[in-house]
VOPAVO-681246 format. One record per residue: residue in one letter; x, y, z of N, C-alpha, C in turn. Coordinates in nm, 2 decimals, m for minus. Example, Ala and Ser with C-alpha at 12.3 -4.5 7.8 and 13.67 -1.06 7.14 Angstrom:
# residues 2
{"a"; {1.32; m0.57; 0.78}; {1.23; m0.45; 0.78}; {1.32; m0.33; 0.78}};
{"s"; {1.28; m0.22; 0.71}; {1.37; m0.11; 0.71}; {1.29; 0.00; 0.79}};
This chain:
# residues 137
{"x"; {9.20; 13.23; 5.95}; {9.34; 13.20; 5.80}; {9.37; 13.11; 5.78}};
{"x"; {9.34; 13.05; 5.66}; {9.47; 12.93; 5.60}; {9.56; 12.95; 5.50}};
{"x"; {9.63; 12.94; 5.57}; {9.74; 12.93; 5.46}; {9.76; 12.88; 5.33}};
{"x"; {9.84; 12.93; 5.26}; {9.83; 12.85; 5.14}; {9.88; 12.93; 5.00}};
{"x"; {10.04; 12.90; 4.97}; {10.07; 12.93; 4.90}; {10.01; 12.94; 4.76}};
{"x"; {10.05; 12.86; 4.77}; {9.93; 12.87; 4.59}; {9.87; 12.93; 4.53}};
{"x"; {9.87; 12.98; 4.40}; {9.75; 13.09; 4.43}; {9.71; 13.04; 4.27}};
{"x"; {9.57; 13.09; 4.32}; {9.49; 13.00; 4.23}; {9.41; 13.09; 4.08}};
{"x"; {9.46; 13.21; 4.10}; {9.47; 13.26; 3.99}; {9.52; 13.39; 3.99}};
{"x"; {9.52; 13.45; 3.85}; {9.57; 13.61; 3.92}; {9.46; 13.71; 3.88}};
{"x"; {9.52; 13.83; 3.97}; {9.43; 13.94; 3.95}; {9.36; 13.99; 3.82}};
{"x"; {9.25; 13.97; 3.85}; {9.21; 14.12; 3.71}; {9.23; 14.24; 3.70}};
{"x"; {9.29; 14.33; 3.59}; {9.28; 14.42; 3.63}; {9.41; 14.52; 3.72}};
{"x"; {9.35; 14.63; 3.77}; {9.44; 14.69; 3.88}; {9.39; 14.57; 4.04}};
{"x"; {9.35; 14.52; 4.03}; {9.32; 14.42; 4.17}; {9.45; 14.44; 4.25}};
{"x"; {9.44; 14.41; 4.38}; {9.54; 14.42; 4.47}; {9.50; 14.38; 4.56}};
{"x"; {9.62; 14.24; 4.62}; {9.60; 14.20; 4.75}; {9.56; 14.26; 4.88}};
{"x"; {9.49; 14.24; 4.98}; {9.51; 14.36; 5.09}; {9.59; 14.36; 5.17}};
{"x"; {9.69; 14.29; 5.11}; {9.81; 14.32; 5.23}; {9.90; 14.46; 5.08}};
{"x"; {9.85; 14.37; 4.96}; {9.91; 14.57; 4.89}; {9.84; 14.67; 4.92}};
{"x"; {9.66; 14.68; 4.96}; {9.62; 14.79; 5.04}; {9.66; 14.83; 5.13}};
{"x"; {9.66; 14.73; 5.29}; {9.68; 14.76; 5.34}; {9.78; 14.81; 5.41}};
{"x"; {9.88; 14.77; 5.40}; {10.08; 14.76; 5.42}; {10.07; 14.92; 5.41}};
{"x"; {10.02; 14.97; 5.22}; {10.09; 15.15; 5.25}; {10.00; 15.21; 5.35}};
{"x"; {9.89; 15.16; 5.36}; {9.75; 15.25; 5.43}; {9.86; 15.23; 5.57}};
{"x"; {9.85; 15.14; 5.65}; {9.90; 15.15; 5.79}; {10.05; 15.23; 5.74}};
{"x"; {10.10; 15.21; 5.69}; {10.28; 15.30; 5.74}; {10.17; 15.45; 5.70}};
{"x"; {10.10; 15.52; 5.58}; {10.07; 15.68; 5.60}; {10.03; 15.72; 5.70}};
{"x"; {9.91; 15.60; 5.81}; {9.85; 15.65; 5.89}; {9.97; 15.69; 6.06}};
{"x"; {10.04; 15.57; 6.03}; {10.18; 15.60; 6.12}; {10.29; 15.68; 6.10}};
{"x"; {10.27; 15.74; 5.96}; {10.34; 15.84; 6.02}; {10.27; 15.95; 6.04}};
{"x"; {10.15; 16.00; 6.01}; {10.09; 16.09; 5.99}; {10.08; 16.10; 6.17}};
{"x"; {10.03; 15.98; 6.24}; {10.05; 16.01; 6.39}; {10.22; 16.08; 6.44}};
{"x"; {10.30; 16.02; 6.35}; {10.43; 16.10; 6.43}; {10.48; 16.21; 6.39}};
{"x"; {10.43; 16.26; 6.27}; {10.47; 16.42; 6.23}; {10.34; 16.52; 6.28}};
{"x"; {10.18; 16.45; 6.31}; {10.11; 16.52; 6.35}; {10.07; 16.51; 6.52}};
{"x"; {10.10; 16.43; 6.58}; {10.03; 16.37; 6.71}; {9.91; 16.31; 6.70}};
{"x"; {9.86; 16.25; 6.76}; {9.67; 16.26; 6.79}; {9.64; 16.18; 6.93}};
{"x"; {9.51; 16.17; 6.97}; {9.41; 16.13; 7.03}; {9.50; 15.95; 7.07}};
{"x"; {9.58; 15.94; 7.22}; {9.66; 15.81; 7.24}; {9.74; 15.74; 7.09}};
{"x"; {9.79; 15.79; 7.09}; {9.92; 15.71; 6.94}; {9.96; 15.65; 7.02}};
{"x"; {9.93; 15.63; 7.11}; {10.10; 15.47; 7.17}; {10.06; 15.35; 7.07}};
{"x"; {9.92; 15.27; 7.08}; {9.90; 15.22; 7.04}; {9.99; 15.17; 6.86}};
{"x"; {9.98; 15.32; 6.80}; {10.03; 15.29; 6.65}; {10.14; 15.32; 6.68}};
{"x"; {10.20; 15.40; 6.71}; {10.39; 15.45; 6.75}; {10.44; 15.29; 6.76}};
{"x"; {10.39; 15.23; 6.90}; {10.48; 15.14; 6.97}; {10.42; 14.99; 6.85}};
{"x"; {10.32; 14.96; 6.75}; {10.31; 14.81; 6.67}; {10.41; 14.81; 6.59}};
{"x"; {10.43; 14.66; 6.63}; {10.55; 14.60; 6.53}; {10.53; 14.57; 6.48}};
{"x"; {10.63; 14.60; 6.35}; {10.62; 14.63; 6.17}; {10.75; 14.64; 6.13}};
{"x"; {10.82; 14.53; 6.22}; {10.98; 14.47; 6.17}; {10.99; 14.38; 6.06}};
{"x"; {10.85; 14.43; 5.93}; {10.93; 14.28; 5.82}; {11.02; 14.33; 5.69}};
{"x"; {11.04; 14.24; 5.67}; {11.20; 14.24; 5.60}; {11.15; 14.40; 5.44}};
{"x"; {11.05; 14.40; 5.39}; {10.97; 14.48; 5.31}; {10.86; 14.55; 5.37}};
{"x"; {10.87; 14.69; 5.45}; {10.68; 14.74; 5.56}; {10.62; 14.78; 5.47}};
{"x"; {10.63; 14.79; 5.32}; {10.54; 14.81; 5.23}; {10.46; 14.74; 5.23}};
{"x"; {10.53; 14.55; 5.18}; {10.41; 14.47; 5.15}; {10.51; 14.33; 5.24}};
{"x"; {10.47; 14.28; 5.32}; {10.46; 14.18; 5.45}; {10.45; 14.07; 5.38}};
{"x"; {10.50; 13.97; 5.38}; {10.48; 13.81; 5.33}; {10.40; 13.76; 5.40}};
{"x"; {10.33; 13.61; 5.33}; {10.23; 13.58; 5.41}; {10.31; 13.52; 5.54}};
{"x"; {10.44; 13.47; 5.47}; {10.51; 13.40; 5.59}; {10.52; 13.53; 5.72}};
{"x"; {10.54; 13.59; 5.66}; {10.61; 13.66; 5.82}; {10.44; 13.74; 5.86}};
{"x"; {10.31; 13.70; 5.83}; {10.20; 13.79; 5.86}; {10.19; 13.62; 6.00}};
{"x"; {10.23; 13.50; 5.94}; {10.16; 13.42; 5.99}; {10.26; 13.34; 6.08}};
{"x"; {10.40; 13.39; 6.10}; {10.45; 13.43; 6.18}; {10.41; 13.52; 6.29}};
{"x"; {10.36; 13.65; 6.29}; {10.32; 13.75; 6.37}; {10.19; 13.68; 6.40}};
{"x"; {10.06; 13.65; 6.35}; {9.95; 13.59; 6.41}; {9.98; 13.44; 6.50}};
{"x"; {10.06; 13.39; 6.50}; {10.10; 13.27; 6.62}; {10.15; 13.36; 6.71}};
{"x"; {10.25; 13.41; 6.66}; {10.32; 13.46; 6.83}; {10.48; 13.43; 6.84}};
{"x"; {10.54; 13.48; 6.93}; {10.70; 13.47; 7.01}; {10.65; 13.51; 7.15}};
{"x"; {10.73; 13.51; 7.14}; {10.79; 13.54; 7.32}; {10.91; 13.61; 7.31}};
{"x"; {10.89; 13.77; 7.38}; {10.99; 13.84; 7.32}; {11.08; 13.85; 7.48}};
{"x"; {11.01; 13.77; 7.58}; {11.12; 13.76; 7.71}; {11.09; 13.60; 7.73}};
{"x"; {11.20; 13.55; 7.76}; {11.22; 13.42; 7.81}; {11.09; 13.44; 7.89}};
{"x"; {10.99; 13.32; 7.81}; {10.90; 13.23; 7.95}; {10.89; 13.15; 8.03}};
{"x"; {10.83; 13.13; 8.18}; {10.91; 13.03; 8.28}; {10.75; 13.00; 8.27}};
{"x"; {10.84; 12.80; 8.34}; {10.71; 12.74; 8.39}; {10.68; 12.80; 8.51}};
{"x"; {10.55; 12.84; 8.51}; {10.50; 12.90; 8.57}; {10.47; 12.81; 8.76}};
{"x"; {10.49; 12.69; 8.77}; {10.55; 12.55; 8.88}; {10.66; 12.62; 8.94}};
{"x"; {10.75; 12.63; 8.80}; {10.91; 12.66; 8.78}; {10.94; 12.75; 8.75}};
{"x"; {11.00; 12.88; 8.78}; {11.06; 12.96; 8.76}; {11.18; 12.96; 8.73}};
{"x"; {11.26; 12.81; 8.76}; {11.37; 12.82; 8.68}; {11.38; 12.76; 8.56}};
{"x"; {11.29; 12.69; 8.55}; {11.24; 12.64; 8.43}; {11.20; 12.74; 8.26}};
{"x"; {11.25; 12.71; 8.15}; {11.24; 12.81; 8.07}; {11.21; 12.75; 7.96}};
{"x"; {11.07; 12.78; 7.96}; {10.95; 12.70; 7.87}; {10.97; 12.74; 7.71}};
{"x"; {10.98; 12.86; 7.70}; {11.05; 12.90; 7.50}; {11.09; 13.01; 7.56}};
{"x"; {11.20; 13.00; 7.48}; {11.31; 13.07; 7.46}; {11.27; 13.26; 7.44}};
{"x"; {11.37; 13.33; 7.49}; {11.36; 13.47; 7.39}; {11.37; 13.48; 7.29}};
{"x"; {11.25; 13.58; 7.18}; {11.23; 13.50; 7.05}; {11.19; 13.42; 6.95}};
{"x"; {11.22; 13.31; 7.02}; {11.16; 13.19; 7.01}; {10.95; 13.21; 6.94}};
{"x"; {10.94; 13.18; 6.84}; {10.76; 13.14; 6.76}; {10.73; 13.02; 6.87}};
{"x"; {10.59; 13.03; 6.98}; {10.52; 12.98; 7.07}; {10.42; 12.90; 6.99}};
{"x"; {10.51; 12.80; 7.08}; {10.46; 12.63; 7.01}; {10.23; 12.60; 7.03}};
{"x"; {10.18; 12.66; 7.14}; {10.05; 12.68; 7.11}; {10.04; 12.82; 7.18}};
{"x"; {9.85; 12.78; 7.23}; {9.82; 12.91; 7.28}; {9.84; 12.89; 7.42}};
{"x"; {9.85; 12.75; 7.50}; {9.88; 12.79; 7.64}; {9.98; 12.86; 7.70}};
{"x"; {10.06; 12.87; 7.60}; {10.18; 12.89; 7.65}; {10.20; 13.08; 7.66}};
{"x"; {10.03; 13.15; 7.55}; {10.04; 13.22; 7.61}; {10.01; 13.33; 7.71}};
{"x"; {10.04; 13.44; 7.79}; {10.05; 13.53; 7.93}; {10.02; 13.67; 7.87}};
{"x"; {9.92; 13.66; 8.04}; {9.89; 13.78; 8.03}; {10.01; 13.91; 8.09}};
{"x"; {10.11; 13.90; 8.10}; {10.21; 13.94; 8.16}; {10.33; 14.02; 8.09}};
{"x"; {10.30; 13.99; 7.96}; {10.35; 14.10; 7.88}; {10.54; 14.00; 7.78}};
{"x"; {10.52; 13.88; 7.86}; {10.64; 13.84; 7.80}; {10.59; 13.73; 7.70}};
{"x"; {10.47; 13.74; 7.63}; {10.41; 13.64; 7.49}; {10.40; 13.77; 7.40}};
{"x"; {10.36; 13.76; 7.29}; {10.27; 13.86; 7.25}; {10.27; 13.75; 7.09}};
{"x"; {10.09; 13.79; 7.09}; {10.06; 13.70; 6.95}; {9.97; 13.78; 6.85}};
{"x"; {9.93; 13.79; 6.75}; {9.81; 13.88; 6.64}; {9.71; 13.80; 6.69}};
{"x"; {9.68; 13.69; 6.73}; {9.52; 13.60; 6.75}; {9.58; 13.52; 6.84}};
{"x"; {9.50; 13.52; 6.95}; {9.52; 13.35; 6.98}; {9.49; 13.24; 6.92}};
{"x"; {9.43; 13.23; 6.85}; {9.33; 13.10; 6.82}; {9.44; 13.08; 6.71}};
{"x"; {9.53; 13.15; 6.59}; {9.61; 13.10; 6.57}; {9.77; 13.10; 6.63}};
{"x"; {9.81; 13.07; 6.71}; {9.89; 13.04; 6.84}; {9.93; 12.92; 6.79}};
{"x"; {10.01; 12.85; 6.75}; {10.07; 12.70; 6.71}; {10.08; 12.68; 6.60}};
{"x"; {10.02; 12.80; 6.50}; {9.99; 12.76; 6.31}; {10.15; 12.73; 6.31}};
{"x"; {10.26; 12.84; 6.31}; {10.37; 12.85; 6.28}; {10.46; 12.89; 6.42}};
{"x"; {10.57; 12.76; 6.43}; {10.58; 12.74; 6.56}; {10.73; 12.70; 6.50}};
{"x"; {10.86; 12.70; 6.59}; {10.96; 12.71; 6.60}; {11.03; 12.56; 6.49}};
{"x"; {10.92; 12.49; 6.46}; {10.93; 12.36; 6.36}; {10.90; 12.45; 6.19}};
{"x"; {10.85; 12.56; 6.20}; {10.79; 12.63; 6.09}; {10.63; 12.63; 6.06}};
{"x"; {10.58; 12.63; 5.90}; {10.46; 12.60; 5.91}; {10.35; 12.50; 5.96}};
{"x"; {10.30; 12.50; 6.02}; {10.20; 12.40; 6.08}; {10.05; 12.39; 6.04}};
{"x"; {10.05; 12.46; 5.90}; {9.91; 12.49; 5.87}; {9.90; 12.42; 5.72}};
{"x"; {10.01; 12.40; 5.67}; {10.02; 12.38; 5.52}; {10.03; 12.25; 5.49}};
{"x"; {9.95; 12.19; 5.34}; {9.88; 12.08; 5.34}; {9.87; 12.11; 5.19}};
{"x"; {9.90; 11.98; 5.14}; {9.94; 11.96; 5.01}; {9.78; 11.95; 4.94}};
{"x"; {9.69; 12.10; 4.87}; {9.53; 12.03; 4.87}; {9.53; 11.99; 4.77}};
{"x"; {9.62; 11.99; 4.65}; {9.63; 11.89; 4.57}; {9.59; 11.75; 4.57}};
{"x"; {9.68; 11.73; 4.66}; {9.61; 11.55; 4.68}; {9.58; 11.52; 4.83}};
{"x"; {9.53; 11.61; 4.92}; {9.41; 11.57; 5.04}; {9.37; 11.62; 5.02}};
{"x"; {9.23; 11.56; 5.08}; {9.07; 11.63; 5.05}; {9.12; 11.69; 5.25}};
{"x"; {9.16; 11.64; 5.27}; {9.16; 11.72; 5.47}; {9.30; 11.71; 5.51}};
{"x"; {9.35; 11.76; 5.65}; {9.46; 11.75; 5.66}; {9.46; 11.60; 5.73}};
{"x"; {9.57; 11.54; 5.71}; {9.63; 11.46; 5.77}; {9.60; 11.37; 5.90}};
{"x"; {9.58; 11.31; 5.99}; {9.53; 11.28; 6.13}; {9.70; 11.33; 6.19}};
{"x"; {9.78; 11.26; 6.16}; {9.97; 11.29; 6.21}; {9.95; 11.41; 6.17}};
{"x"; {9.90; 11.50; 6.13}; {9.91; 11.71; 6.14}; {9.81; 11.72; 6.17}};
{"x"; {9.73; 11.66; 6.30}; {9.64; 11.74; 6.34}; {9.66; 11.77; 6.47}};
{"x"; {9.71; 11.91; 6.53}; {9.71; 11.86; 6.72}; {9.57; 11.99; 6.74}};
Protein backbone atom coordinates (compact mmCIF):
# COMPACT_ATOMS: atom_id res chain seq x y z
CA UNK A 1 0.00 0.00 0.00
CA UNK A 2 1.55 3.24 -1.11
CA UNK A 3 -0.74 6.10 -0.29
CA UNK A 4 -0.84 9.05 -2.63
CA UNK A 5 -4.00 11.10 -2.98
CA UNK A 6 -3.03 12.55 -6.35
CA UNK A 7 -5.31 10.83 -8.83
CA UNK A 8 -3.52 10.01 -12.08
CA UNK A 9 -6.56 9.63 -14.34
CA UNK A 10 -10.33 9.63 -14.25
CA UNK A 11 -11.94 6.19 -14.41
CA UNK A 12 -13.43 5.12 -17.71
CA UNK A 13 -17.15 4.48 -18.15
CA UNK A 14 -18.72 2.88 -15.08
CA UNK A 15 -15.39 1.89 -13.53
CA UNK A 16 -15.29 2.18 -9.75
CA UNK A 17 -12.55 2.04 -7.17
CA UNK A 18 -12.00 -1.05 -5.03
CA UNK A 19 -13.45 0.89 -2.09
CA UNK A 20 -16.63 1.68 -4.00
CA UNK A 21 -17.02 -2.02 -4.84
CA UNK A 22 -15.92 -3.70 -1.60
CA UNK A 23 -17.57 -1.45 0.99
CA UNK A 24 -21.19 -2.02 -0.11
CA UNK A 25 -20.40 -5.72 -0.63
CA UNK A 26 -19.02 -5.96 2.92
CA UNK A 27 -22.05 -4.15 4.36
CA UNK A 28 -24.47 -6.48 2.54
CA UNK A 29 -22.55 -9.53 3.76
CA UNK A 30 -22.60 -8.30 7.37
CA UNK A 31 -26.33 -7.52 7.10
CA UNK A 32 -26.95 -11.07 5.85
CA UNK A 33 -25.06 -12.49 8.86
CA UNK A 34 -27.09 -10.25 11.20
CA UNK A 35 -30.40 -11.36 9.68
CA UNK A 36 -29.74 -15.03 8.89
CA UNK A 37 -26.78 -15.97 11.04
CA UNK A 38 -24.08 -18.23 9.71
CA UNK A 39 -21.33 -20.54 10.77
CA UNK A 40 -19.04 -18.70 13.20
CA UNK A 41 -20.37 -15.17 12.64
CA UNK A 42 -18.13 -13.42 15.23
CA UNK A 43 -15.37 -12.25 12.84
CA UNK A 44 -18.02 -10.74 10.55
CA UNK A 45 -20.30 -9.23 13.17
CA UNK A 46 -17.56 -7.92 15.46
CA UNK A 47 -15.33 -6.41 12.77
CA UNK A 48 -14.66 -2.73 13.30
CA UNK A 49 -16.30 -0.63 10.56
CA UNK A 50 -16.63 2.79 12.17
CA UNK A 51 -15.93 5.00 9.20
CA UNK A 52 -17.52 8.42 8.68
CA UNK A 53 -19.28 7.04 5.59
CA UNK A 54 -19.50 3.23 5.97
CA UNK A 55 -20.38 2.90 2.27
CA UNK A 56 -17.18 4.67 1.23
CA UNK A 57 -14.29 4.86 3.71
CA UNK A 58 -11.59 7.36 2.78
CA UNK A 59 -8.03 6.35 1.96
CA UNK A 60 -6.95 8.19 5.09
CA UNK A 61 -9.34 6.19 7.29
CA UNK A 62 -8.11 2.92 5.79
CA UNK A 63 -4.46 3.92 6.15
CA UNK A 64 -5.09 4.65 9.83
CA UNK A 65 -6.83 1.29 10.24
CA UNK A 66 -4.01 -0.58 8.53
CA UNK A 67 -1.47 1.23 10.72
CA UNK A 68 -3.22 0.24 13.93
CA UNK A 69 -4.09 1.82 17.22
CA UNK A 70 -4.26 1.07 20.90
CA UNK A 71 -7.81 0.13 22.01
CA UNK A 72 -6.37 0.10 25.54
CA UNK A 73 -3.27 1.68 27.10
CA UNK A 74 -0.11 -0.14 26.01
CA UNK A 75 2.36 -0.43 28.85
CA UNK A 76 6.09 -0.99 28.77
CA UNK A 77 6.71 -4.73 29.24
CA UNK A 78 9.56 -3.99 31.66
CA UNK A 79 7.66 -1.34 33.66
CA UNK A 80 3.89 -1.77 33.78
CA UNK A 81 3.49 1.70 35.33
CA UNK A 82 4.84 3.35 32.15
CA UNK A 83 2.30 3.86 29.34
CA UNK A 84 4.01 3.57 25.94
CA UNK A 85 0.91 4.28 23.82
CA UNK A 86 -2.29 5.84 25.16
CA UNK A 87 -5.69 4.28 24.56
CA UNK A 88 -7.04 5.41 21.17
CA UNK A 89 -3.68 6.58 19.79
CA UNK A 90 -2.20 5.43 16.50
CA UNK A 91 0.72 3.03 16.96
CA UNK A 92 4.16 4.49 16.18
CA UNK A 93 5.69 1.22 14.89
CA UNK A 94 5.13 -2.52 14.63
CA UNK A 95 7.32 -2.93 17.72
CA UNK A 96 4.31 -1.69 19.72
CA UNK A 97 2.00 -4.50 18.50
CA UNK A 98 0.99 -6.87 21.30
CA UNK A 99 -0.58 -10.31 21.23
CA UNK A 100 -2.78 -9.64 24.28
CA UNK A 101 -5.55 -7.64 22.57
CA UNK A 102 -4.23 -4.26 23.72
CA UNK A 103 -3.41 -3.25 20.12
CA UNK A 104 -5.00 -3.65 16.72
CA UNK A 105 -3.59 -3.37 13.21
CA UNK A 106 -4.90 -4.16 9.74
CA UNK A 107 -1.47 -5.44 8.74
CA UNK A 108 1.72 -5.36 10.79
CA UNK A 109 3.90 -4.33 7.87
CA UNK A 110 1.99 -1.02 7.61
CA UNK A 111 2.26 -0.26 11.32
CA UNK A 112 4.11 3.04 11.62
CA UNK A 113 2.87 4.45 8.33
CA UNK A 114 0.17 6.62 9.98
CA UNK A 115 1.15 7.68 13.49
CA UNK A 116 -0.15 10.35 15.88
CA UNK A 117 1.96 12.74 13.78
CA UNK A 118 -0.16 11.83 10.74
CA UNK A 119 0.72 10.35 7.37
CA UNK A 120 4.28 9.04 7.29
CA UNK A 121 4.15 7.64 3.75
CA UNK A 122 3.15 10.62 1.66
CA UNK A 123 5.73 12.42 -0.38
CA UNK A 124 5.56 14.66 -3.38
CA UNK A 125 6.04 12.31 -6.32
CA UNK A 126 6.13 15.23 -8.74
CA UNK A 127 9.37 16.58 -7.27
CA UNK A 128 10.94 13.56 -5.60
CA UNK A 129 12.16 10.38 -7.27
CA UNK A 130 12.61 8.59 -3.97
CA UNK A 131 11.76 9.47 -0.42
CA UNK A 132 14.36 11.74 1.18
CA UNK A 133 16.55 10.05 3.77
CA UNK A 134 15.01 12.19 6.50
CA UNK A 135 11.58 10.70 5.70
CA UNK A 136 12.73 7.07 5.86
CA UNK A 137 12.21 5.31 9.18
